[in-house]
C-alpha positions as CSV (number, residue, x, y, z in Angstrom):
1,X,2.8,-64.7,62.5
2,X,1.2,-68.1,61.8
3,X,-1.2,-70.7,62.9
4,X,0.8,-71.4,66.0
5,X,-0.1,-67.9,67.3
6,X,-3.8,-68.4,67.8
7,X,-4.7,-64.9,69.0
8,X,-3.0,-63.0,66.2
9,X,-4.5,-62.1,62.8
10,X,-1.7,-62.8,60.3
11,X,-2.5,-60.8,57.2
12,X,-5.2,-58.4,56.1
13,X,-5.7,-56.9,52.7
14,X,-8.3,-56.0,50.1
15,X,-8.7,-58.1,47.0
16,X,-8.7,-55.8,44.0
17,X,-11.0,-58.0,41.8
18,X,-13.8,-58.6,44.3
19,X,-13.3,-55.7,46.8
20,X,-13.5,-58.2,49.7
21,X,-11.4,-57.6,52.7
22,X,-9.3,-60.8,53.0
23,X,-7.9,-62.0,56.3
24,X,-5.3,-64.7,55.7
25,X,-4.2,-67.5,58.0
26,X,-0.6,-68.6,57.3
27,X,-0.4,-72.4,58.0
28,X,3.2,-73.8,57.8
29,X,2.6,-77.0,59.8
30,X,2.6,-80.5,58.4
31,X,-0.3,-82.9,59.0
32,X,1.5,-85.6,61.0
33,X,-0.9,-85.0,63.9
34,X,-4.0,-84.1,62.0
35,X,-6.2,-83.8,65.1
36,X,-3.9,-81.3,66.9
37,X,-3.5,-79.4,63.6
38,X,-7.2,-79.1,63.2
39,X,-7.6,-77.9,66.8
40,X,-5.0,-75.2,66.1
41,X,-6.8,-74.2,62.9
42,X,-10.1,-74.1,64.7
43,X,-8.7,-71.8,67.4
44,X,-7.2,-69.5,64.8
45,X,-10.5,-69.4,62.8
46,X,-12.4,-68.5,66.0
47,X,-10.0,-65.6,66.6
48,X,-10.6,-64.4,63.1
49,X,-14.4,-64.7,63.4
50,X,-14.3,-62.8,66.7
51,X,-12.1,-60.1,65.2
52,X,-14.7,-59.6,62.4
53,X,-17.9,-60.0,64.5
54,X,-16.7,-57.7,67.3
55,X,-16.2,-54.8,64.9
56,X,-12.5,-54.8,65.6
57,X,-11.7,-55.4,62.0
58,X,-13.4,-52.1,60.9
59,X,-12.1,-50.3,63.9
60,X,-8.5,-51.2,63.2
61,X,-8.8,-51.2,59.4
62,X,-11.3,-48.5,58.4
63,X,-10.9,-49.5,54.7
64,X,-12.8,-52.7,55.6
65,X,-16.0,-50.8,56.2
66,X,-18.7,-51.8,53.7
67,X,-16.6,-54.7,52.3
68,X,-17.5,-58.4,52.7
69,X,-14.9,-60.2,54.8
70,X,-13.3,-63.4,53.6
71,X,-11.0,-65.7,55.5
72,X,-8.3,-67.4,53.4
73,X,-6.1,-70.2,54.7
74,X,-2.8,-70.8,52.9
75,X,-1.2,-74.1,53.6
76,X,2.5,-75.0,53.2
77,X,1.6,-78.7,53.3
78,X,-1.2,-80.5,51.6
79,X,-4.1,-81.2,54.1
80,X,-4.9,-84.9,54.7
81,X,-8.4,-86.4,54.2
82,X,-9.6,-85.6,57.7
83,X,-8.4,-82.0,57.3
84,X,-10.5,-81.7,54.1
85,X,-13.6,-82.8,56.0
86,X,-12.8,-80.2,58.7
87,X,-12.3,-77.5,56.1
88,X,-15.6,-78.4,54.5
89,X,-17.4,-78.0,57.8
90,X,-15.5,-74.8,58.6
91,X,-16.4,-73.3,55.2
92,X,-20.1,-74.0,55.8
93,X,-20.0,-72.4,59.2
94,X,-18.1,-69.3,58.0
95,X,-20.3,-68.8,54.9
96,X,-23.5,-69.2,57.0
97,X,-22.2,-66.3,59.1
98,X,-22.1,-64.2,55.9
99,X,-18.3,-64.3,55.2
100,X,-16.3,-65.9,52.4
101,X,-13.9,-68.8,53.0
102,X,-11.2,-70.2,50.8
103,X,-8.1,-72.4,51.3
104,X,-5.2,-73.2,49.1
105,X,-1.8,-74.8,49.0
106,X,1.0,-72.3,48.8
107,X,2.9,-72.3,45.5
108,X,6.5,-71.3,45.9
109,X,6.9,-70.4,42.2
110,X,9.4,-67.6,42.0
111,X,8.4,-64.4,40.3
112,X,10.3,-63.3,37.1
113,X,11.5,-59.8,36.9
């Protein structure tokens, strides 16, 4: 599951430190076509917002009830300047709706056992 599957919620979990229910978008695409990438990300974000706002999140994941939703986007490739402008606008919209929003670059640092 990833950004190229716009109607699928990729990952859902509860963050132990904040208690927020975190819905994660996994974005593996490069930014060679920034406009197209932003469109795909917008479609995915709209799916996530609809999933939360329709009540489907709490219906499918009862542990989400009473928890603040947060959407996280994890990128494999560093976003370009236009993408950062898009993400800033998306963050504002998502937060105005009452949800959290974060994005980060994936770090492939291996775990030590």
